[in-house]
C-alpha positions in Angstrom: -91.4 -90.4 -7.0 -89.0 -88.3 -4.9 -87.3 -91.4 -3.4 -86.8 -93.4 -6.5 -87.0 -91.4 -9.7 -87.0 -87.6 -8.9 -85.7 -86.4 -12.3 -87.2 -88.9 -14.8 -90.7 -89.8 -15.9 -91.6 -93.3 -14.5 -92.6 -94.4 -18.0 -89.1 -93.7 -19.2 -87.4 -96.1 -16.7 -87.2 -98.9 -19.3 -86.0 -96.7 -22.1 -83.3 -95.2 -19.9 -82.0 -98.6 -18.8 -83.1 -98.5 -15.2 -85.5 -101.4 -15.5 -84.9 -104.4 -17.8 -87.6 -106.0 -19.9 -86.3 -109.3 -18.6 -84.5 -109.1 -15.2 -81.1 -110.8 -14.9 -82.1 -111.4 -11.3 -84.5 -114.1 -12.4 -81.5 -116.0 -14.0 -80.1 -116.5 -10.5 -76.8 -114.8 -11.3 -77.5 -111.1 -10.6 -77.5 -109.6 -7.2 -78.2 -106.1 -5.8 -76.0 -105.5 -2.8 -73.9 -103.0 -0.8 -71.4 -103.0 2.1 -72.1 -102.9 5.8 -69.6 -102.7 8.6 -69.0 -105.9 10.4 -71.3 -106.4 13.4 -73.8 -103.8 12.2 -77.3 -104.6 11.0 -79.6 -102.9 8.4 -81.7 -100.2 10.1 -85.5 -100.4 10.0 -87.3 -98.1 9.4 -85.1 -96.2 6.9 -84.2 -92.6 7.8 -84.9 -90.3 4.8 -82.6 -87.3 4.7 -82.1 -84.6 2.1 -78.8 -84.6 0.2 -77.3 -82.1 -2.2 -75.6 -83.5 -5.3 -72.6 -81.7 -6.9 -75.0 -80.2 -9.5 -77.0 -78.7 -6.6 -80.0 -81.0 -7.2 -81.4 -82.4 -4.0 -82.3 -86.1 -3.6 -83.7 -88.0 -0.6 -81.1 -90.4 0.7 -82.6 -93.3 2.6 -80.2 -94.2 5.4 -80.4 -97.9 6.1 -77.2 -98.2 8.2 -75.1 -99.6 5.4 -71.9 -97.8 4.2 -73.0 -94.6 2.4 -72.6 -94.8 -1.3 -74.0 -91.3 -1.9 -77.4 -92.3 -3.3 -80.0 -94.8 -2.2 -80.4 -98.3 -3.6 -82.9 -98.2 -6.5 -82.6 -94.5 -7.1 -83.1 -94.1 -10.9 -80.9 -91.1 -11.4 -77.4 -90.3 -12.8 -76.3 -90.0 -9.2 -76.6 -93.8 -8.9 -74.3 -94.5 -11.9 -71.3 -96.3 -10.5 -68.8 -93.7 -11.8 -71.1 -90.7 -11.1 -69.4 -87.4 -10.2 -72.8 -86.1 -8.9 -71.8 -87.6 -5.5 -68.8 -86.5 -3.5 -65.3 -88.2 -3.5 -65.9 -90.3 -0.4 -69.0 -91.9 -1.9 -67.2 -92.5 -5.3 -64.4 -94.2 -3.4 -66.9 -96.4 -1.5 -68.4 -97.5 -4.8 -65.0 -98.4 -6.2 -64.2 -100.5 -3.2 -67.5 -102.4 -3.7 -66.8 -102.7 -7.5 -63.2 -104.0 -6.9 -64.4 -106.6 -4.4 -67.1 -107.9 -6.7 -64.8 -107.9 -9.8 -62.3 -109.9 -7.9 -65.1 -112.4 -7.1 -66.0 -112.7 -10.8 -68.9 -110.2 -11.1 -69.5 -107.3 -13.5 -71.2 -104.1 -12.4 -74.1 -102.6 -14.3 -72.8 -99.1 -14.7 -76.1 -97.3 -14.1 -76.6 -98.9 -10.7 -73.7 -99.0 -8.2 -75.4 -101.9 -6.4 -76.1 -104.2 -9.3 -73.7 -107.1 -10.2 -73.9 -110.1 -12.5 -71.8 -113.2 -12.3 -69.4 -113.3 -15.3 -69.8 -117.1 -16.0 -73.5 -117.4 -15.5 -74.6 -121.1 -15.3 -78.1 -120.2 -16.8 -77.5 -117.2 -19.1 -80.6 -117.8 -21.2 -83.0 -119.1 -18.5 -85.4 -116.9 -16.7 -86.8 -118.7 -13.6 -90.3 -118.1 -12.4 -91.5 -119.5 -9.1 -93.1 -118.4 -5.9 -90.9 -117.5 -2.9 -92.0 -118.6 0.5 -92.5 -115.5 2.7 -91.2 -117.4 5.7 -87.7 -116.5 4.4 -88.2 -112.8 5.2 -85.2 -111.2 6.8 -84.8 -111.8 10.4 -81.4 -112.1 12.1 -81.1 -115.9 11.6 -82.1 -115.7 8.0 -79.9 -112.6 7.4 -76.9 -114.6 8.7 -77.9 -117.6 6.5 -78.0 -115.3 3.4 -74.6 -113.8 4.2 -73.1 -117.3 4.6 -74.8 -118.3 1.4 -73.4 -115.2 -0.4 -69.9 -116.0 0.8 -70.3 -119.6 -0.6 -71.6 -118.1 -3.8 -68.5 -115.8 -4.1 -66.2 -118.8 -3.4 -68.0 -120.9 -6.1 -67.8 -118.0 -8.5 -64.1 -117.7 -8.0 -63.6 -121.4 -8.7 -65.6 -121.5 -12.0 
């Protein structure tokens, strides 16, 4: 609870818009992502650290080695809203950098989650795919590089649509 929904009741996550009844991710056009400095890798295990928001509420920030956006990925809180002023100016600017990059690539941000983007011209806007994913594709360095290359191709394709 402290990591992911410190100020809300879990049963309210749907009503508050933090979890969708039908996920756009299953349409193949929605992605959760952040920025990381070139040459760096995501840290494992995550390093939890206490962080004070501008309203003096404390959250647990999970440092994963990516560029700090002020709140952790999947934190269901107003601090995670893309334009939240509950995080300091530097984090707000980092979020705007990500948002500008993604908008230029043809994606729209979900304003309650700084990390959540959907392709504007979805090829399957009304299709929700449901299939098993082979666990052999878990993130190792080779697979991580493959997924980054795939993401770059995805961005280039999105710009050409």
